C-alpha positions as CSV (number, residue, x, y, z in Angstrom):
1,M,-66.8,-61.0,151.6
2,C,-63.7,-58.7,152.5
3,Y,-62.2,-62.5,153.9
4,L,-63.0,-64.0,150.4
5,L,-61.4,-61.1,148.3
6,L,-58.7,-60.9,150.6
7,M,-57.5,-65.3,150.1
8,A,-58.4,-64.6,146.3
9,L,-55.8,-61.9,146.6
10,A,-52.9,-64.1,148.4
11,L,-53.8,-67.1,146.3
12,L,-53.4,-65.1,143.0
13,W,-50.2,-63.2,144.4
14,G,-48.5,-67.1,145.2
15,T,-50.1,-68.4,142.3
16,L,-48.1,-65.8,140.1
17,Q,-44.7,-66.2,141.8
18,G,-44.8,-69.9,141.5
19,Q,-45.8,-69.3,137.6
20,S,-43.1,-66.5,137.5
21,A,-40.7,-69.5,139.0
22,R,-41.5,-72.3,136.9
23,P,-43.0,-71.1,133.6
24,S,-42.0,-73.7,131.2
25,Q,-43.2,-76.8,133.9
26,L,-47.1,-75.8,133.4
27,P,-48.7,-79.6,133.5
28,S,-51.3,-79.9,130.7
29,V,-54.9,-81.1,130.9
30,F,-54.3,-83.9,129.6
31,S,-51.3,-85.0,130.9
32,R,-50.7,-88.1,133.2
33,P,-49.2,-86.7,136.4
34,D,-49.5,-89.7,138.7
35,S,-47.4,-92.0,136.9
36,V,-45.0,-92.8,134.8
37,P,-45.7,-93.0,130.7
38,R,-45.9,-96.5,129.8
39,Q,-43.1,-98.0,127.7
40,P,-44.7,-100.3,124.7
41,P,-43.0,-103.1,123.6
42,R,-40.0,-102.3,121.0
43,A,-41.8,-103.9,118.3
44,A,-45.0,-101.4,118.5
45,L,-43.0,-98.3,119.2
46,P,-43.2,-96.8,115.8
47,D,-47.3,-97.4,115.8
48,T,-47.7,-95.9,119.2
49,A,-45.8,-93.1,118.2
50,R,-47.7,-92.6,115.4
51,V,-50.7,-92.4,118.0
52,R,-49.0,-90.2,120.5
53,G,-48.1,-87.6,117.2
54,Y,-51.9,-87.5,116.6
55,L,-53.1,-86.8,119.5
56,A,-50.2,-84.0,120.2
57,R,-51.0,-82.9,116.8
58,G,-54.7,-82.7,117.8
59,K,-54.2,-80.9,121.0
60,Q,-52.6,-78.5,119.2
61,M,-55.5,-77.6,117.3
62,R,-57.9,-77.3,119.3
63,Y,-58.8,-74.4,119.9
64,T,-58.1,-72.9,116.2
65,N,-59.2,-76.2,113.6
66,I,-61.6,-78.4,115.9
67,D,-62.2,-80.4,112.8
68,S,-58.9,-81.3,111.7
69,A,-58.1,-82.1,116.2
70,L,-61.2,-84.1,115.2
71,R,-59.9,-85.8,112.3
72,F,-56.2,-86.7,113.9
73,D,-57.9,-88.0,117.2
74,R,-59.9,-90.3,115.6
75,Q,-56.9,-91.6,113.7
76,A,-54.9,-92.1,116.7
77,L,-58.0,-93.8,118.1
78,A,-58.4,-96.2,115.1
79,L,-54.6,-97.4,115.4
80,S,-54.5,-97.5,118.9
81,R,-57.4,-99.8,118.2
82,R,-55.6,-101.8,115.6
83,I,-52.8,-102.4,117.3
84,G,-54.0,-103.3,120.9
85,F,-52.8,-100.0,122.7
86,R,-55.1,-99.9,125.4
87,E,-53.8,-96.6,126.5
88,G,-53.7,-94.5,123.3
89,Q,-56.7,-95.7,122.9
90,A,-58.6,-94.5,126.0
91,R,-56.9,-91.1,125.3
92,A,-57.7,-91.1,122.0
93,Q,-61.5,-91.5,122.9
94,H,-61.4,-88.9,125.7
95,A,-59.9,-86.5,123.2
96,V,-62.8,-87.1,120.3
97,A,-65.3,-86.7,123.1
98,N,-63.5,-83.2,124.1
99,D,-63.3,-82.4,120.4
100,L,-67.2,-83.6,120.0
101,Y,-68.3,-81.4,123.1
102,N,-65.8,-78.2,121.8
103,A,-67.8,-78.3,118.1
104,G,-71.2,-78.3,120.0
105,S,-72.2,-82.0,119.3
106,Y,-73.3,-82.5,122.8
107,V,-75.2,-85.7,122.6
108,A,-72.0,-87.4,120.4
109,A,-69.7,-85.9,123.1
110,G,-71.8,-88.0,126.0
111,Q,-72.0,-91.0,124.6
112,A,-67.6,-90.6,123.4
113,Y,-67.3,-89.7,127.5
114,E,-69.5,-92.9,128.2
115,A,-66.6,-95.3,125.7
116,A,-64.1,-92.8,127.5
117,V,-64.9,-93.6,131.3
118,H,-64.8,-97.3,130.1
119,L,-61.2,-97.8,128.4
120,T,-60.0,-95.7,130.8
121,R,-61.2,-98.1,133.5
122,R,-59.6,-100.9,132.0
123,A,-56.7,-99.2,131.2
124,G,-55.6,-97.9,134.8
125,L,-55.6,-94.0,134.0
126,C,-57.5,-92.9,137.0
127,D,-57.2,-89.1,136.0
128,Q,-58.3,-89.3,132.8
129,E,-61.4,-91.8,134.0
130,A,-62.2,-88.7,136.8
131,G,-61.4,-86.8,133.6
132,A,-64.4,-88.4,131.8
133,Y,-66.8,-88.2,134.3
134,N,-65.7,-84.2,134.0
135,G,-66.3,-84.0,130.4
136,M,-70.1,-85.6,131.1
137,G,-70.7,-82.8,133.8
138,L,-69.9,-80.2,130.9
139,V,-72.3,-81.9,128.6
140,A,-75.1,-82.2,131.3
141,Q,-74.7,-78.6,131.8
142,A,-74.8,-77.3,128.2
143,L,-78.1,-79.4,127.8
144,G,-79.9,-77.9,131.0
145,N,-79.5,-81.2,133.2
146,V,-78.3,-78.8,136.3
147,Q,-78.6,-81.5,138.6
148,G,-76.9,-84.5,136.1
149,A,-74.0,-82.1,135.7
150,I,-73.8,-81.9,139.8
151,E,-73.7,-85.4,140.1
152,Y,-71.4,-86.1,137.5
153,F,-68.6,-83.4,138.7
154,N,-68.6,-84.7,142.2
155,R,-68.7,-88.5,140.8
156,A,-65.5,-86.7,138.4
157,R,-63.8,-85.0,142.4
158,A,-64.4,-88.1,144.2
159,R,-62.3,-90.1,141.7
160,Y,-59.8,-87.4,141.1
161,A,-59.2,-88.0,145.0
162,Q,-58.3,-91.8,144.6
163,C,-55.4,-91.1,142.2
164,K,-52.2,-91.2,143.4
165,P,-49.9,-88.6,143.7
166,V,-53.1,-85.9,144.4
167,N,-53.1,-83.1,142.3
168,P,-54.9,-79.9,143.7
169,R,-55.3,-79.0,139.6
170,Y,-57.9,-81.6,139.4
171,E,-59.4,-80.6,142.5
172,V,-59.6,-77.0,142.0
173,L,-60.9,-77.8,138.1
174,V,-64.3,-79.7,139.4
175,L,-64.9,-77.0,142.1
176,T,-64.6,-74.0,140.0
177,N,-67.0,-76.0,137.0
178,I,-69.8,-76.7,140.0
179,G,-69.6,-73.0,140.2
180,N,-69.9,-72.4,136.6
181,T,-72.7,-74.4,136.9
182,Y,-74.9,-72.4,139.8
183,M,-74.1,-69.5,138.2
184,Q,-75.1,-70.3,134.7
185,T,-77.8,-71.4,136.1
186,G,-79.0,-68.3,137.8
187,Q,-77.9,-69.7,141.7
188,P,-75.2,-67.3,142.8
189,A,-75.7,-68.1,146.5
190,R,-74.8,-72.2,145.5
191,A,-72.1,-70.8,143.6
192,E,-69.8,-69.4,146.4
193,R,-69.0,-72.2,148.4
194,P,-67.9,-74.2,146.3
195,L,-65.9,-71.4,144.3
196,R,-64.5,-70.6,147.4
197,Q,-63.1,-74.0,148.7
198,A,-61.7,-73.7,145.0
199,L,-60.0,-70.5,146.0
200,A,-58.8,-72.4,149.0
201,R,-57.2,-75.0,147.0
202,V,-55.0,-72.9,144.9
203,T,-50.9,-73.6,145.2
204,P,-48.4,-73.6,142.6
205,A,-49.1,-76.7,141.4
206,V,-52.4,-75.2,139.7
207,D,-52.0,-74.3,136.3
208,A,-52.9,-71.3,135.1
209,A,-55.8,-72.0,132.9
210,A,-57.6,-73.3,136.0
211,V,-56.7,-70.3,138.1
212,L,-57.6,-67.9,135.4
213,N,-61.0,-69.8,134.9
214,L,-61.9,-69.7,138.5
215,L,-60.8,-65.8,138.7
216,D,-63.2,-64.8,135.7
217,L,-66.0,-66.7,138.1
218,V,-65.2,-64.9,141.5
219,G,-65.2,-61.1,139.7
220,M,-68.6,-62.8,138.3
221,L,-69.8,-63.6,141.9
222,Q,-68.3,-60.0,143.3
223,Q,-70.0,-58.2,140.2
224,H,-73.4,-60.2,141.1
225,Q,-73.1,-59.7,145.1
226,Q,-72.4,-55.8,144.5
227,H,-69.2,-55.6,145.4
228,L,-68.0,-53.9,141.7
229,D,-64.4,-52.7,143.1
230,S,-63.7,-56.0,144.7
231,A,-64.7,-57.6,140.7
232,V,-62.4,-54.8,139.2
233,A,-59.6,-56.1,141.4
234,T,-59.9,-59.8,140.6
235,W,-60.3,-58.9,136.9
236,R,-57.3,-57.3,136.8
237,H,-55.2,-59.7,138.5
238,E,-57.0,-62.5,135.9
239,L,-55.6,-60.1,132.8
240,A,-52.2,-60.0,134.4
241,L,-51.4,-63.0,135.0
242,A,-53.7,-64.2,131.0
243,N,-50.7,-61.4,129.8
244,R,-48.0,-63.0,131.2
245,V,-48.8,-67.1,130.2
246,G,-49.9,-65.3,127.4
247,N,-53.7,-67.3,127.3
248,R,-56.0,-64.7,124.8
249,R,-59.4,-66.0,125.8
250,A,-58.7,-65.3,129.5
251,Q,-57.6,-61.7,128.1
252,S,-61.0,-61.3,125.7
253,F,-62.8,-62.4,129.2
254,A,-61.3,-60.0,131.7
255,T,-61.1,-57.1,129.6
256,A,-64.8,-57.5,128.6
257,N,-65.6,-57.6,132.1
258,L,-63.1,-54.5,133.4
259,A,-64.9,-52.1,130.3
260,S,-68.3,-53.3,131.7
261,A,-67.3,-52.8,135.2
262,T,-65.6,-49.4,134.7
263,L,-68.2,-48.1,132.3
264,A,-70.3,-48.5,135.7
265,Q,-67.8,-47.6,137.8
266,G,-68.2,-44.1,136.1
267,Q,-64.8,-44.1,134.3
268,P,-66.3,-44.2,130.2
269,R,-62.4,-43.4,129.1
270,V,-61.2,-46.6,130.8
271,A,-64.3,-48.3,130.0
272,L,-63.4,-47.4,126.1
273,A,-59.9,-48.9,126.2
274,Y,-60.7,-51.4,127.6
275,A,-63.8,-52.4,125.1
276,Q,-61.4,-51.7,122.2
277,Q,-59.0,-54.0,123.2
278,A,-61.7,-56.8,123.9
279,M,-63.0,-56.0,120.7
280,R,-59.9,-56.6,119.0
281,L,-59.2,-60.1,121.7
282,A,-62.4,-61.6,120.3
283,R,-62.4,-60.7,116.6
284,Q,-59.2,-62.7,117.2
285,L,-60.4,-65.4,118.3
286,G,-64.1,-65.3,116.3
287,N,-66.4,-65.0,119.6
288,F,-69.2,-63.4,118.2
289,S,-71.2,-63.3,121.0
290,Q,-68.0,-61.5,123.1
291,I,-67.8,-59.2,119.8
292,T,-71.9,-58.0,120.4
293,D,-71.4,-57.5,123.7
294,N,-68.4,-55.3,123.4
295,T,-70.2,-53.3,120.0
296,L,-72.3,-52.4,123.1
297,V,-70.2,-51.0,125.0
298,L,-68.3,-49.3,123.0
299,A,-71.7,-47.2,122.1
300,R,-72.5,-46.9,125.5
301,A,-68.9,-45.3,126.0
302,M,-68.6,-43.5,123.3
303,H,-72.2,-41.8,123.8
304,A,-70.6,-41.0,127.7
305,L,-68.0,-39.6,126.0
306,G,-69.8,-37.7,123.9
307,Q,-68.4,-39.7,120.8
308,P,-70.1,-38.8,117.5
309,A,-69.8,-42.3,116.4
310,A,-71.6,-44.0,119.2
311,F,-74.6,-44.1,117.2
312,D,-73.3,-46.2,114.2
313,T,-71.9,-48.3,117.3
314,L,-74.8,-48.6,118.4
315,S,-76.4,-49.5,114.9
316,R,-73.8,-51.8,114.3
317,F,-74.9,-53.6,117.9
318,L,-78.3,-53.9,117.1
319,V,-77.7,-55.5,113.5
320,L,-75.6,-57.5,115.9
321,Q,-77.7,-58.7,118.5
322,D,-80.2,-59.2,115.7
323,T,-78.4,-62.1,114.3
324,L,-77.4,-63.4,117.6
325,M,-80.4,-63.8,118.4
326,G,-81.4,-65.2,115.3
327,R,-78.5,-68.0,116.1
328,A,-79.5,-68.1,119.9
329,R,-83.0,-69.3,118.5
330,T,-81.2,-71.8,116.0
331,E,-78.8,-72.9,119.1
332,A,-81.9,-73.0,121.6
333,V,-83.4,-75.6,118.7
334,A,-80.8,-77.6,118.6
335,Q,-80.4,-77.9,122.6
336,A,-83.8,-78.8,123.2
337,Q,-83.5,-81.2,119.9
338,A,-80.2,-82.5,121.7
339,R,-82.3,-82.8,125.1
340,F,-84.9,-84.8,123.6
341,N,-82.5,-86.9,122.2
342,V,-81.0,-87.5,125.5
343,A,-84.2,-88.3,127.1
344,E,-85.5,-90.5,123.8
345,Q,-81.8,-92.2,124.4
346,H,-82.4,-93.1,127.9
347,A,-85.7,-94.1,127.6
348,R,-84.4,-96.5,125.0
349,I,-81.8,-97.8,127.3
350,R,-84.3,-99.0,129.8
351,T,-86.4,-100.4,127.2
352,L,-83.3,-102.4,126.0
353,E,-82.6,-102.7,129.9
354,Q,-86.1,-104.6,130.0
355,Q,-85.4,-106.4,127.6
356,R,-82.3,-107.5,128.4
357,R,-83.1,-108.9,131.5
358,I,-86.5,-110.5,130.0
359,I,-83.9,-112.0,127.9
360,E,-82.4,-113.2,130.9
361,L,-85.4,-114.3,132.4
362,Q,-86.2,-116.7,129.2
363,R,-82.3,-117.9,129.3
364,A,-82.4,-118.8,132.6
365,Q,-86.0,-120.9,132.3
366,Q,-84.2,-122.2,128.9
367,T,-81.6,-123.7,131.0
368,L,-83.6,-124.5,133.6
369,R,-85.7,-126.8,131.0
370,T,-82.3,-127.5,128.9
371,R,-81.1,-129.3,131.9
372,V,-84.5,-131.2,132.8
373,A,-84.1,-132.5,129.5
374,V,-80.9,-133.4,129.6
375,G,-81.5,-135.3,132.9
376,V,-84.3,-137.1,130.9
377,G,-82.4,-137.4,127.9
378,L,-79.6,-139.0,130.4
379,L,-82.3,-141.0,132.5
380,L,-83.7,-142.6,128.4
381,L,-80.6,-143.2,127.3
382,A,-79.7,-145.3,130.9
383,L,-82.8,-147.2,129.9
384,G,-82.5,-147.5,126.8
385,L,-79.1,-149.0,126.7
386,G,-80.2,-151.1,129.7
387,L,-83.3,-152.4,127.5
388,G,-80.9,-152.5,124.5
389,W,-78.3,-154.6,125.9
390,W,-81.6,-157.0,127.4
391,V,-82.8,-157.3,123.4
392,Y,-79.2,-157.6,122.6
393,R,-78.5,-160.5,125.0
394,R,-82.0,-161.8,123.9
395,R,-80.6,-161.8,120.1
396,Q,-77.6,-163.2,120.7
397,Q,-79.3,-166.4,123.3
398,R,-81.7,-167.0,120.6
399,R,-79.0,-167.3,117.9
400,E,-76.5,-169.4,120.5
401,A,-79.9,-171.6,120.7
402,A,-80.2,-171.3,116.9
403,L,-76.5,-172.1,115.7
404,R,-77.0,-174.8,118.3
405,R,-79.6,-176.6,116.8
406,Q,-78.2,-176.0,112.9
407,L,-75.7,-177.8,114.5
408,A,-77.2,-180.6,115.8
409,A,-79.4,-180.9,112.2
410,D,-76.6,-181.1,110.6
411,L,-74.8,-182.9,112.2
412,H,-77.5,-185.2,112.2
413,D,-79.3,-184.9,109.2
414,D,-75.4,-185.1,107.1
415,V,-73.2,-186.6,109.3
416,G,-74.9,-188.6,111.4
417,T,-76.9,-190.7,108.5
418,L,-73.4,-191.6,107.3
419,L,-72.0,-193.0,110.4
420,T,-74.5,-194.8,111.2
421,Q,-74.4,-196.6,107.8
422,I,-70.3,-197.0,107.8
423,A,-70.8,-198.7,111.2
424,L,-73.3,-200.7,109.9
425,Q,-71.0,-202.0,107.1
426,T,-68.5,-202.3,109.5
427,D,-70.1,-204.7,111.9
428,L,-71.9,-206.8,108.3
429,L,-68.2,-206.9,107.4
430,Q,-67.0,-208.0,111.7
431,E,-69.5,-210.4,110.9
432,G,-68.0,-212.6,107.9
433,L,-71.7,-212.5,106.9
434,A,-70.2,-210.8,103.2
435,S,-68.4,-213.9,100.7
436,P,-64.8,-213.2,100.0
437,E,-65.7,-211.6,96.3
438,E,-67.7,-208.3,97.8
439,Q,-65.3,-207.6,101.2
440,P,-63.2,-204.9,98.5
441,L,-66.1,-203.5,97.5
442,Q,-67.7,-203.1,100.7
443,W,-64.7,-202.0,102.3
444,A,-64.0,-199.3,99.3
445,E,-67.8,-198.0,100.0
446,V,-67.2,-197.6,103.7
447,A,-63.7,-195.3,102.7
448,G,-65.9,-193.4,100.3
449,R,-68.7,-192.8,102.8
450,S,-65.9,-192.6,105.6
451,R,-64.6,-189.3,103.0
452,L,-68.1,-188.4,102.2
453,A,-68.5,-188.1,106.1
454,V,-65.6,-186.0,106.5
455,R,-66.5,-183.5,103.8
456,Q,-70.0,-183.4,105.3
457,L,-68.1,-182.4,108.7
458,N,-65.5,-179.9,107.2
459,D,-69.0,-178.2,105.3
460,V,-71.0,-177.8,109.0
461,V,-67.8,-176.3,110.8
462,W,-66.6,-174.2,107.6
463,G,-70.5,-173.2,107.7
464,L,-70.3,-172.0,111.3
465,D,-66.7,-170.0,111.0
466,A,-67.3,-166.4,110.8
467,Q,-64.1,-165.2,108.8
468,N,-65.5,-167.0,105.9
469,D,-68.4,-164.3,105.5
470,T,-67.3,-162.6,102.3
471,V,-68.1,-163.7,98.5
472,P,-64.1,-164.6,98.0
473,D,-64.0,-167.2,100.9
474,L,-67.7,-168.4,99.3
475,L,-66.2,-168.1,95.6
476,N,-62.7,-170.9,97.3
477,R,-65.7,-172.7,98.6
478,L,-68.1,-173.2,95.6
479,R,-64.7,-174.1,93.5
480,D,-62.9,-176.6,95.8
481,Y,-66.4,-178.6,96.1
482,A,-66.7,-178.4,92.6
483,H,-63.5,-179.9,92.0
484,E,-63.9,-182.6,94.4
485,V,-67.4,-184.1,92.7
486,L,-67.1,-182.6,88.9
487,V,-63.6,-183.1,88.2
488,P,-63.1,-186.9,89.2
489,S,-66.3,-187.8,87.2
490,G,-64.4,-186.8,84.3
491,R,-66.9,-183.0,84.2
492,D,-65.2,-180.0,82.8
493,V,-65.9,-176.7,85.5
494,R,-64.9,-172.8,84.8
495,F,-65.7,-170.1,87.5
496,V,-67.0,-166.2,86.2
497,A,-66.6,-163.8,89.5
498,D,-67.7,-160.2,88.7
499,P,-64.5,-158.4,90.9
500,P,-66.4,-155.9,92.5
501,A,-68.1,-158.1,94.6
502,S,-65.3,-159.9,95.5
503,G,-64.8,-157.3,98.5
504,T,-68.5,-157.5,99.6
505,P,-69.7,-159.5,103.3
506,L,-72.2,-161.5,103.6
507,S,-74.3,-162.8,106.5
508,A,-73.5,-166.9,107.9
509,A,-77.3,-167.2,107.1
510,V,-76.3,-166.5,102.9
511,R,-73.7,-168.2,102.9
512,R,-74.6,-171.2,104.2
513,Q,-77.7,-171.4,102.1
514,L,-76.0,-170.2,98.9
515,Y,-74.1,-173.2,99.6
516,L,-76.5,-175.9,100.0
517,I,-78.1,-174.0,97.0
518,Y,-75.3,-174.5,94.9
519,K,-73.7,-178.4,96.2
520,E,-78.2,-179.0,95.1
521,A,-77.4,-177.6,91.8
522,L,-74.0,-180.0,91.2
523,H,-75.9,-183.1,92.6
524,N,-79.1,-182.7,89.6
525,I,-75.9,-182.1,87.5
526,L,-74.0,-185.3,88.5
527,K,-78.0,-187.4,88.0
528,H,-79.1,-185.5,84.7
529,T,-75.7,-184.7,82.5
530,A,-73.7,-186.5,80.5
531,D,-69.9,-187.1,81.8
532,T,-68.8,-184.5,78.8
533,A,-70.4,-181.7,79.9
534,T,-69.5,-178.3,81.1
535,V,-70.4,-176.8,84.4
536,T,-70.0,-172.9,84.3
537,V,-69.8,-171.2,87.5
538,T,-71.2,-167.8,87.5
539,L,-71.2,-165.3,91.2
540,H,-71.4,-161.3,90.4
541,R,-73.4,-158.8,92.1
542,Q,-76.4,-156.7,90.6
543,G,-77.2,-153.7,92.6
544,P,-78.8,-154.7,96.6
545,L,-78.7,-158.8,95.2
546,L,-76.1,-161.6,94.9
547,V,-76.6,-163.8,91.6
548,L,-75.3,-167.5,91.7
549,E,-75.4,-169.1,88.5
550,V,-75.2,-173.0,87.7
551,V,-75.1,-173.6,84.0
552,N,-74.5,-176.7,82.3
553,D,-74.0,-177.4,78.7
554,G,-75.1,-180.8,78.7
555,P,-78.3,-182.4,76.1
556,L,-82.0,-180.7,77.1
557,V,-84.1,-183.0,79.3
558,P,-85.7,-185.6,77.2
559,P,-89.9,-184.3,77.3
560,G,-91.9,-186.0,79.7
561,T,-89.8,-186.3,82.7
562,E,-90.9,-182.9,84.4
563,R,-87.5,-182.1,85.7
564,A,-88.3,-178.9,86.9
565,S,-90.4,-180.5,90.0
566,G,-87.8,-182.6,91.3
567,H,-87.1,-182.3,95.3
568,G,-84.0,-180.5,94.7
569,L,-85.1,-177.7,92.8
570,R,-88.1,-177.8,95.1
571,N,-85.3,-177.2,98.0
572,I,-83.2,-174.7,95.9
573,R,-87.2,-172.3,95.5
574,T,-87.1,-172.6,99.3
575,R,-84.1,-172.2,100.4
576,A,-84.1,-168.9,97.8
577,Q,-87.3,-167.5,99.4
578,A,-86.0,-168.3,103.1
579,L,-83.4,-165.2,101.8
580,G,-85.9,-163.1,100.5
581,G,-85.0,-163.8,97.7
582,H,-86.1,-166.4,94.3
583,A,-84.9,-169.3,92.1
584,T,-85.5,-170.1,88.9
585,A,-84.4,-173.3,86.9
586,E,-85.3,-173.3,83.3
587,A,-83.3,-174.8,79.8
588,A,-80.7,-172.4,79.0
589,P,-81.0,-171.0,75.3
590,N,-77.8,-172.5,73.8
591,G,-78.3,-176.0,75.3
592,G,-78.4,-177.7,78.6
593,F,-80.0,-176.6,81.9
594,A,-79.6,-172.9,84.0
595,V,-80.2,-172.5,87.7
596,R,-80.1,-168.8,89.0
597,V,-80.7,-167.9,91.8
598,Q,-80.4,-164.1,93.5
599,V,-80.8,-163.3,97.3
600,P,-80.1,-159.9,98.9
601,L,-77.0,-159.4,100.9
602,T,-77.9,-158.1,104.0
């Protein structure tokens, strides 16, 4: 123990010399000595300067007006998030956590420290990350979680050791917190080793605040080990250093401890002076607990000196003690609630972790099912494409076969017969079987049939050409055919087309059948109407149907002729029904005859 006291005195003297030599170079608790401050871009300089201004004002008010300090630090945090200032966000989050801890909001402080750990790690602030672990240890200490506090302090110590350059102040700070945790939980024997290690690491680079806190704990340890003289010497050195640097909090603790210790040494007058000084400092700081303790020491010192005010002072102490006990009970309930909240939060975290693992398993299963489904789908798609291509090719082959059959039939029916007749007539003319008077008529008939064969051949080619699959092309063909067969006979032809139907596409089957129906209708007109009749051809669209009307204004068919039962009209109806439509042939209301056909466009 004498070795411990001599080491403390020697290191304290070196610290005092270092403090007197460089009083203006004390590093701040929240400074960053291991790196050069980062220079933000010029465009963001005003906002980052505001962040640092908020942090500076919050630091100034942390021990005088905690609400204002918390407000400024939160403003710095919000502004840092908005402008994407990562370093400022990490420092502001750490400052908010410190404010919440000083305000006694331990659960909220613990959450804020956890957030600070992640932010400082992302920002590359080594000392700030270690400081956040240290804060988590202080929260655990306040909530009575000794093991958790020691674990967090050790984590902070290991992280501080990784920061370059190594700052002994942080090592002293963490070791002091470990010793304080053991002291507060009634384990002074376990507190001796970390406190001795802290004393061995005190150098002039360690700031006064850390040394003062360490000396206060060392004195308490010496007092518990019944080395009262050593404790008094340690606290006097603490008071001298506190007076030198102007630390009123350390002055208050040192004078209060000296008052109690000197009274135990049988020096009531010295104890009374220390107690009165400690009372003034405690009132300035608003420390109700110290005011109560100092009141008791005052009463005992006055009683030892035989002063009459001892009784009143003792009565005041009893009142303060009752109030303090009430506050202690309230704080105990609050801490118990906080510990319950922490336990509940940990249980909730475990539940969320289990749910996360379940979700991950479900996602993995879903991914596997999705991959299997995609593989099966691709396989089915490939099979479907292959089957579709095969069906398409079969249909194409059928269409080509049908087209060849249709072409052969059209050529045979329309053109072949005419060519056969032409061949027979020319053979007869070559044999000289016709009289000279009949030969010109027969040659004219051959020429007419040749022209008709050419027209029939053109019709076949037109029906097969895919470039004619529109309503305008059909209308042009109808107009050309009408002028070829009706106009030479003296009949007038009029065409009426619906503009919306002019751009409608037609299938080859619809176009061909409509054209054949139209030819059949004109053939009937040539056979059964007068040369002076006027023919009106109308082509228009009605919804999904295409309507073709051929109307002539010639005289009505005399009764008994049964015009509607002819082969031409039956062919018209049969062709319309083959396209899924229907046809009508009847007398027009104003005279003449009308053929009306409507077929679907597709």
